[in-house]
Backbone bond lengths (Angstrom), bond angles and torsions (degrees), N, CA, C in turn:
res aa  C-N    CA-C-N  psi(-1)  N-CA   C-N-CA  omega(-1)  CA-C   N-CA-C  phi
1 X - - - 1.458 - - 1.530 108.85 -
2 X 1.315 116.66 130.79 1.467 120.73 178.86 1.524 110.16 -76.51
3 X 1.328 116.03 165.28 1.463 121.11 176.57 1.530 109.56 -58.01
4 X 1.326 116.75 -45.23 1.458 120.56 179.48 1.522 112.49 -60.60
5 X 1.324 117.27 -44.65 1.469 121.08 178.24 1.528 110.66 -62.50
6 X 1.334 116.42 -39.64 1.457 120.55 179.56 1.532 110.31 -64.96
7 X 1.330 116.91 -43.97 1.467 119.97 -179.58 1.526 111.37 -64.84
8 X 1.311 117.22 -42.78 1.466 120.34 178.69 1.532 110.13 -63.20
9 X 1.342 116.70 -35.98 1.468 120.78 -179.29 1.531 112.37 -73.92
10 X 1.334 117.61 -30.94 1.469 120.19 -172.64 1.522 114.90 -107.92
11 X 1.330 117.77 -14.20 1.463 121.38 -179.22 1.531 108.44 -117.07
12 X 1.332 116.61 98.54 1.463 119.71 -175.98 1.535 114.37 -54.05
13 X 1.337 118.48 -34.70 1.467 120.24 -177.96 1.526 111.25 -65.10
14 X 1.328 117.67 -36.88 1.467 120.80 177.38 1.524 110.18 -62.68
15 X 1.328 116.21 -39.03 1.465 121.59 177.55 1.528 110.35 -67.84
16 X 1.320 116.63 -44.45 1.464 122.16 -178.00 1.524 111.35 -57.04
17 X 1.327 116.98 -43.14 1.462 121.55 -178.09 1.530 112.91 -83.54
18 X 1.344 117.11 -1.72 1.473 121.74 -178.88 1.527 111.89 58.39
19 X 1.328 116.11 39.81 1.467 119.94 179.87 1.523 109.83 -63.52
20 X 1.330 115.33 142.03 1.469 122.16 179.42 1.521 108.26 -112.94
21 X 1.322 116.87 117.90 1.460 122.58 -179.68 1.519 108.19 -89.33
22 X 1.339 116.24 102.69 1.458 122.48 -173.14 1.517 112.50 -85.31
23 X 1.322 116.95 -34.60 1.466 121.89 -178.77 1.516 107.72 -151.23
24 X 1.325 116.89 131.79 1.459 120.51 176.28 1.519 108.63 -141.69
25 X 1.318 114.83 99.07 1.458 121.15 175.48 1.525 107.57 -127.53
26 X 1.317 116.29 174.31 1.461 120.70 177.83 1.526 111.19 -70.43
27 X 1.322 117.89 -13.97 1.464 121.69 -179.64 1.523 112.67 -96.96
28 X 1.341 116.28 -28.08 1.463 119.19 -171.58 1.525 110.32 -162.23
29 X 1.330 115.39 141.16 1.465 120.23 172.20 1.526 107.63 -127.54
30 X 1.320 115.93 134.01 1.458 122.00 -179.23 1.526 107.61 -125.98
31 X 1.341 115.18 122.87 1.464 121.17 -176.57 1.524 108.46 -131.24
32 X 1.337 116.48 136.59 1.466 121.27 -178.04 1.526 110.33 -112.56
33 X 1.340 113.75 139.40 1.464 122.10 171.45 1.526 106.59 -105.35
34 X 1.345 117.71 109.97 1.460 119.16 178.83 1.528 110.81 -63.30
35 X 1.319 116.35 156.73 1.462 121.52 176.38 1.528 107.74 -72.55
36 X 1.330 116.90 115.58 1.467 122.26 -177.09 1.525 108.55 -136.49
37 X 1.306 116.83 118.74 1.473 122.14 -175.49 1.524 112.48 -54.98
38 X 1.328 117.30 -34.58 1.475 119.33 -177.36 1.533 113.10 -69.04
39 X 1.337 117.86 -9.97 1.468 121.17 178.12 1.528 111.60 -116.85
40 X 1.338 116.57 22.20 1.468 121.34 178.07 1.521 111.42 -83.42
41 X 1.317 114.53 159.83 1.457 121.87 173.06 1.527 109.44 -97.37
42 X 1.310 116.75 -167.51 1.469 122.27 -176.25 1.532 114.17 -70.57
43 X 1.348 118.10 -11.78 1.476 120.06 177.84 1.528 112.37 -110.40
44 X 1.335 116.49 7.99 1.458 120.11 172.95 1.514 116.46 91.24
45 X 1.340 116.86 6.59 1.463 120.48 176.32 1.514 110.05 -105.72
46 X 1.334 117.58 -179.82 1.461 119.74 179.18 1.530 111.05 -63.91
47 X 1.314 116.21 135.79 1.459 123.54 179.85 1.536 109.73 -61.87
48 X 1.326 116.04 145.93 1.470 121.44 179.60 1.526 111.75 -54.88
49 X 1.320 117.17 -38.76 1.470 120.43 179.11 1.516 112.22 -66.13
50 X 1.324 116.97 -36.08 1.466 120.57 177.41 1.525 109.91 -68.06
51 X 1.338 117.02 -39.42 1.472 119.85 178.28 1.530 110.90 -68.19
52 X 1.328 117.73 -37.01 1.462 121.28 175.70 1.532 109.27 -60.05
53 X 1.343 115.79 -47.84 1.467 120.16 -179.89 1.519 111.50 -62.77
54 X 1.328 116.87 -40.25 1.465 121.34 176.42 1.523 110.40 -57.11
55 X 1.328 117.00 -52.11 1.467 121.67 -177.04 1.526 111.37 -65.59
56 X 1.322 117.37 -42.62 1.466 120.88 179.60 1.526 109.95 -64.35
57 X 1.322 116.92 -36.59 1.474 120.73 178.15 1.522 111.22 -66.90
58 X 1.327 117.18 -39.12 1.469 120.16 175.79 1.527 109.80 -62.53
59 X 1.334 116.97 -40.53 1.467 119.70 179.11 1.527 110.26 -65.07
60 X 1.323 116.99 -40.69 1.462 120.27 177.84 1.515 112.61 -63.70
61 X 1.335 116.26 -36.91 1.465 120.36 179.85 1.520 111.24 -64.00
62 X 1.331 117.21 -43.38 1.466 118.71 -179.89 1.525 110.94 -70.01
63 X 1.328 117.27 -33.91 1.468 120.39 177.93 1.528 109.74 -63.71
64 X 1.322 116.93 -43.45 1.469 119.74 179.03 1.529 110.73 -67.44
65 X 1.328 116.82 -40.70 1.465 119.68 179.17 1.534 110.68 -64.19
66 X 1.331 116.65 -39.56 1.470 120.59 -176.48 1.525 112.66 -78.98
67 X 1.335 116.60 -35.24 1.470 119.69 -171.26 1.525 113.72 -122.44
68 X 1.321 117.04 16.61 1.464 120.56 179.27 1.512 113.22 -56.46
69 X 1.323 116.86 -32.29 1.463 120.75 179.51 1.532 112.84 -73.06
70 X 1.322 117.58 -6.28 1.475 121.80 179.19 1.535 112.01 -101.11
71 X 1.344 117.42 -2.46 1.466 121.27 -173.17 1.520 113.80 -62.56
72 X 1.324 118.23 -23.38 1.465 119.49 179.59 1.532 111.55 -71.40
73 X 1.339 116.77 -18.02 1.464 118.83 -178.37 1.520 114.80 -122.96
74 X 1.326 117.30 -6.05 1.463 120.02 -179.72 1.527 109.82 -154.15
75 X 1.329 115.20 151.73 1.469 120.72 177.72 1.529 108.47 -112.68
76 X 1.335 117.37 131.39 1.461 119.67 177.24 1.526 110.21 -77.74
77 X 1.320 115.75 135.35 1.464 121.46 178.47 1.519 109.46 -137.73
78 X 1.319 116.49 138.03 1.461 120.45 173.02 1.522 107.30 -74.88
79 X 1.341 116.36 131.57 1.462 122.61 -178.71 1.529 110.55 -95.46
80 X 1.335 115.69 -45.65 1.467 120.45 178.52 1.516 108.65 -159.44
81 X 1.334 114.70 160.77 1.464 120.64 -179.58 1.516 109.06 -144.85
82 X 1.336 114.21 146.00 1.456 120.74 174.93 1.519 107.38 -136.76
83 X 1.337 115.08 133.51 1.459 119.86 -178.22 1.524 109.22 -129.53
84 X 1.318 114.80 143.30 1.457 121.37 174.10 1.511 108.57 -124.30
85 X 1.326 115.95 128.75 1.458 121.37 177.96 1.525 107.17 -95.84
86 X 1.338 117.39 115.93 1.463 123.51 -169.68 1.525 114.71 -96.91
87 X 1.328 116.36 -42.00 1.472 122.16 -177.43 1.514 108.04 -140.36
88 X 1.311 115.86 160.81 1.456 120.68 176.85 1.527 109.28 -63.61
89 X 1.308 115.59 127.78 1.466 121.12 177.20 1.519 107.82 -97.94
90 X 1.315 116.15 131.65 1.460 121.89 176.06 1.522 107.60 -135.58
91 X 1.325 116.21 148.29 1.464 119.84 179.40 1.510 111.66 72.90
92 X 1.326 115.12 -157.43 1.464 118.76 178.98 1.523 109.81 -71.89
93 X 1.318 115.90 149.10 1.461 121.91 176.07 1.522 108.46 -130.64
94 X 1.332 114.64 150.85 1.461 121.66 -177.42 1.521 109.06 -126.94
95 X 1.330 115.57 135.86 1.466 121.57 177.75 1.523 109.06 -109.20
96 X 1.337 115.33 133.75 1.466 121.54 177.08 1.521 108.03 -119.96
97 X 1.333 115.71 122.37 1.465 122.05 -177.03 1.518 111.02 -109.69
98 X 1.343 115.56 141.50 1.466 121.82 174.74 1.527 109.16 -134.68
99 X 1.327 115.63 145.01 1.467 121.35 178.24 1.523 110.33 -73.54
100 X 1.324 115.59 143.76 1.457 121.11 -179.61 1.510 114.70 -97.45
101 X 1.322 118.00 -2.44 1.475 121.84 177.48 1.522 108.76 -140.84
102 X 1.332 117.06 151.25 1.467 119.37 176.79 1.534 111.31 -63.66
103 X 1.319 115.52 140.28 1.466 121.68 -179.80 1.521 110.88 -55.95
104 X 1.326 116.83 -46.62 1.470 121.09 -176.47 1.529 111.93 -59.46
105 X 1.323 116.40 -35.82 1.470 121.30 179.45 1.535 110.72 -66.73
106 X 1.316 117.00 -41.82 1.465 121.82 178.90 1.528 109.96 -66.30
107 X 1.335 117.27 -44.99 1.466 121.67 -179.87 1.529 110.25 -64.63
108 X 1.333 117.63 -37.30 1.475 120.62 178.08 1.531 110.39 -61.24
109 X 1.321 117.03 -39.84 1.470 120.02 177.11 1.524 110.46 -64.03
110 X 1.317 116.64 -41.75 1.460 121.50 177.69 1.528 109.83 -62.68
111 X 1.344 116.65 -43.46 1.473 121.92 177.89 1.523 111.44 -59.73
112 X 1.340 116.86 -32.62 1.467 122.27 -178.93 1.530 111.88 -81.08
113 X 1.331 116.59 4.37 1.454 120.21 178.51 1.515 114.00 84.54
114 X 1.329 116.83 10.76 1.462 121.21 -179.91 1.531 110.17 -93.03
115 X 1.322 114.51 170.92 1.465 121.41 176.12 1.528 106.79 -110.53
116 X 1.341 116.59 92.39 1.457 119.68 -174.50 1.532 112.73 -68.23
117 X 1.326 115.66 147.64 1.457 122.15 170.77 1.523 107.24 -121.08
118 X 1.328 115.54 147.26 1.468 120.07 -179.38 1.517 108.68 -154.46
119 X 1.340 116.00 143.57 1.456 119.85 179.48 1.528 112.06 -87.52
120 X 1.318 114.45 150.71 1.456 121.79 169.84 1.529 105.92 -123.80
121 X 1.333 115.72 125.34 1.471 121.38 178.97 1.526 108.58 -97.44
122 X 1.330 115.37 137.13 1.457 120.96 -178.72 1.523 109.66 -131.38
123 X 1.335 115.76 134.06 1.463 122.13 171.68 1.514 108.34 -110.34
124 X 1.326 116.17 135.75 1.462 122.03 175.57 1.528 106.83 -108.21
125 X 1.331 116.18 127.99 1.470 120.98 -177.59 1.516 111.16 -126.59
126 X 1.344 114.24 148.02 1.459 121.05 169.92 1.520 108.71 -77.86
127 X 1.324 116.31 171.98 1.467 121.24 178.41 1.523 111.85 -61.11
128 X 1.345 118.37 -28.08 1.469 120.68 179.27 1.540 112.35 -81.16
129 X 1.321 117.14 2.25 1.458 121.58 176.96 1.518 115.59 93.27
130 X 1.335 117.92 -11.27 1.469 120.71 -179.45 1.525 110.27 -66.53
131 X 1.345 115.84 135.99 1.467 121.42 176.64 1.524 107.76 -76.55
132 X 1.326 115.99 118.63 1.465 120.93 179.98 1.518 112.28 -100.40
133 X 1.333 116.50 -18.60 1.459 119.82 -179.81 1.513 111.74 -160.60
134 X 1.321 114.42 155.29 1.468 121.76 175.79 1.518 107.70 -134.46
135 X 1.319 115.62 137.85 1.460 120.78 -177.11 1.512 108.98 -137.78
136 X 1.314 116.00 147.36 1.458 122.12 169.80 1.521 107.15 -125.74
137 X 1.316 115.66 128.44 1.458 121.51 173.92 1.520 106.94 -116.13
138 X 1.330 116.51 126.77 1.459 121.01 174.27 1.528 106.50 -94.60
139 X 1.320 114.60 124.34 1.463 122.59 179.91 1.520 109.82 -109.78
140 X 1.327 115.14 159.35 1.460 121.66 170.62 1.511 108.36 -131.66
141 X 1.322 115.83 157.54 1.468 121.66 167.92 1.528 105.34 -108.88
142 X 1.324 115.50 104.30 1.458 120.03 -178.89 1.528 109.63 -85.78
143 X 1.341 116.16 115.94 1.468 118.64 -179.76 1.525 111.56 -58.85
144 X 1.323 116.01 139.85 1.464 119.95 175.42 1.521 108.63 -67.63
145 X 1.345 115.30 144.04 1.479 116.72 -179.88 1.506 111.73 -87.47
Protein backbone atom coordinates (compact mmCIF):
# COMPACT_ATOMS: atom_id res chain seq x y z
CA UNK A 1 0.00 0.00 0.00
CA UNK A 2 1.39 3.41 -0.95
CA UNK A 3 1.48 6.37 1.43
CA UNK A 4 -1.29 8.01 -0.59
CA UNK A 5 -3.48 4.89 -0.48
CA UNK A 6 -2.91 4.62 3.27
CA UNK A 7 -3.86 8.26 3.86
CA UNK A 8 -7.01 7.99 1.75
CA UNK A 9 -7.95 4.81 3.67
CA UNK A 10 -7.30 6.26 7.14
CA UNK A 11 -8.08 9.98 6.80
CA UNK A 12 -11.73 10.47 5.87
CA UNK A 13 -11.22 14.15 4.89
CA UNK A 14 -8.66 13.18 2.23
CA UNK A 15 -11.23 10.76 0.80
CA UNK A 16 -14.05 13.33 1.01
CA UNK A 17 -12.10 15.88 -1.06
CA UNK A 18 -10.98 13.19 -3.56
CA UNK A 19 -7.34 14.17 -3.06
CA UNK A 20 -4.93 12.56 -5.53
CA UNK A 21 -1.50 11.63 -4.15
CA UNK A 22 0.79 12.04 -7.17
CA UNK A 23 4.18 11.65 -5.48
CA UNK A 24 5.11 10.68 -1.94
CA UNK A 25 8.78 10.34 -1.11
CA UNK A 26 10.89 11.40 1.86
CA UNK A 27 12.06 14.37 -0.24
CA UNK A 28 8.77 15.59 -1.67
CA UNK A 29 5.03 14.99 -1.61
CA UNK A 30 2.72 16.23 -4.36
CA UNK A 31 -1.05 16.12 -3.89
CA UNK A 32 -3.76 17.41 -6.24
CA UNK A 33 -7.23 18.73 -5.43
CA UNK A 34 -9.42 18.21 -8.50
CA UNK A 35 -11.76 21.03 -9.52
CA UNK A 36 -15.07 20.11 -7.83
CA UNK A 37 -18.02 22.52 -7.68
CA UNK A 38 -19.12 21.23 -4.27
CA UNK A 39 -15.85 22.54 -2.75
CA UNK A 40 -15.89 25.98 -4.41
CA UNK A 41 -15.99 29.32 -2.66
CA UNK A 42 -18.11 32.37 -3.53
CA UNK A 43 -15.92 33.24 -6.57
CA UNK A 44 -15.91 29.76 -8.10
CA UNK A 45 -12.47 28.55 -7.03
CA UNK A 46 -11.47 26.00 -4.41
CA UNK A 47 -12.58 26.99 -0.90
CA UNK A 48 -9.83 28.13 1.49
CA UNK A 49 -10.64 25.22 3.81
CA UNK A 50 -10.23 22.73 0.98
CA UNK A 51 -6.85 24.26 0.07
CA UNK A 52 -5.79 24.12 3.74
CA UNK A 53 -6.73 20.43 3.84
CA UNK A 54 -4.89 19.81 0.56
CA UNK A 55 -1.68 21.41 1.87
CA UNK A 56 -1.91 19.76 5.30
CA UNK A 57 -2.44 16.39 3.59
CA UNK A 58 0.67 16.91 1.46
CA UNK A 59 2.62 17.69 4.63
CA UNK A 60 1.28 14.54 6.28
CA UNK A 61 2.26 12.45 3.27
CA UNK A 62 5.88 13.57 3.38
CA UNK A 63 6.00 13.06 7.16
CA UNK A 64 4.80 9.47 6.75
CA UNK A 65 7.19 8.85 3.85
CA UNK A 66 10.13 10.30 5.82
CA UNK A 67 9.35 8.87 9.26
CA UNK A 68 7.20 5.80 8.59
CA UNK A 69 9.95 3.60 10.00
CA UNK A 70 9.60 5.43 13.35
CA UNK A 71 5.85 4.76 13.77
CA UNK A 72 6.41 1.83 16.13
CA UNK A 73 7.89 4.22 18.70
CA UNK A 74 6.38 7.62 17.93
CA UNK A 75 3.23 9.16 16.46
CA UNK A 76 3.44 12.14 14.09
CA UNK A 77 1.23 15.07 15.08
CA UNK A 78 0.75 18.50 13.54
CA UNK A 79 1.62 21.14 16.16
CA UNK A 80 0.69 24.32 14.29
CA UNK A 81 0.04 25.59 10.79
CA UNK A 82 0.14 28.92 9.02
CA UNK A 83 -1.19 29.55 5.54
CA UNK A 84 -1.05 32.54 3.24
CA UNK A 85 -3.35 32.88 0.26
CA UNK A 86 -1.36 34.73 -2.45
CA UNK A 87 -3.43 34.67 -5.66
CA UNK A 88 -6.90 33.63 -6.71
CA UNK A 89 -7.00 29.87 -7.18
CA UNK A 90 -9.25 28.53 -9.92
CA UNK A 91 -9.61 25.00 -11.25
CA UNK A 92 -7.50 22.18 -9.91
CA UNK A 93 -4.71 23.03 -7.49
CA UNK A 94 -1.64 21.05 -6.50
CA UNK A 95 0.30 21.17 -3.23
CA UNK A 96 4.01 20.32 -3.05
CA UNK A 97 5.51 19.66 0.38
CA UNK A 98 9.17 19.59 1.41
CA UNK A 99 10.78 18.83 4.77
CA UNK A 100 12.49 21.70 6.56
CA UNK A 101 15.01 19.61 8.52
CA UNK A 102 17.17 16.60 7.68
CA UNK A 103 15.55 13.27 8.58
CA UNK A 104 18.65 12.05 10.43
CA UNK A 105 18.63 15.14 12.67
CA UNK A 106 14.99 14.58 13.66
CA UNK A 107 15.57 10.85 14.32
CA UNK A 108 18.67 11.68 16.41
CA UNK A 109 16.51 13.88 18.64
CA UNK A 110 14.00 11.05 18.97
CA UNK A 111 16.87 8.63 19.79
CA UNK A 112 17.98 11.06 22.54
CA UNK A 113 14.56 10.77 24.16
CA UNK A 114 13.39 14.18 22.97
CA UNK A 115 10.21 15.15 21.15
CA UNK A 116 11.51 16.64 17.90
CA UNK A 117 9.66 19.35 15.99
CA UNK A 118 10.25 20.11 12.32
CA UNK A 119 8.63 22.32 9.70
CA UNK A 120 7.15 21.22 6.41
CA UNK A 121 6.84 23.90 3.71
CA UNK A 122 4.05 23.59 1.17
CA UNK A 123 3.36 25.52 -2.04
CA UNK A 124 -0.09 25.45 -3.62
CA UNK A 125 -0.15 26.06 -7.39
CA UNK A 126 -2.78 26.46 -10.07
CA UNK A 127 -2.56 24.43 -13.28
CA UNK A 128 -0.80 27.40 -14.95
CA UNK A 129 1.99 27.14 -12.36
CA UNK A 130 1.16 30.32 -10.40
CA UNK A 131 1.65 30.00 -6.63
CA UNK A 132 -1.74 30.64 -5.04
CA UNK A 133 -0.80 29.79 -1.47
CA UNK A 134 2.04 28.96 0.88
CA UNK A 135 1.73 27.01 4.10
CA UNK A 136 4.04 25.85 6.86
CA UNK A 137 3.03 23.02 9.16
CA UNK A 138 5.17 22.30 12.21
CA UNK A 139 5.08 18.60 13.06
CA UNK A 140 6.34 16.62 16.03
CA UNK A 141 7.11 12.96 16.59
CA UNK A 142 5.56 12.25 19.97
CA UNK A 143 7.26 9.24 21.58
CA UNK A 144 4.88 6.46 22.58
CA UNK A 145 4.61 6.11 26.34
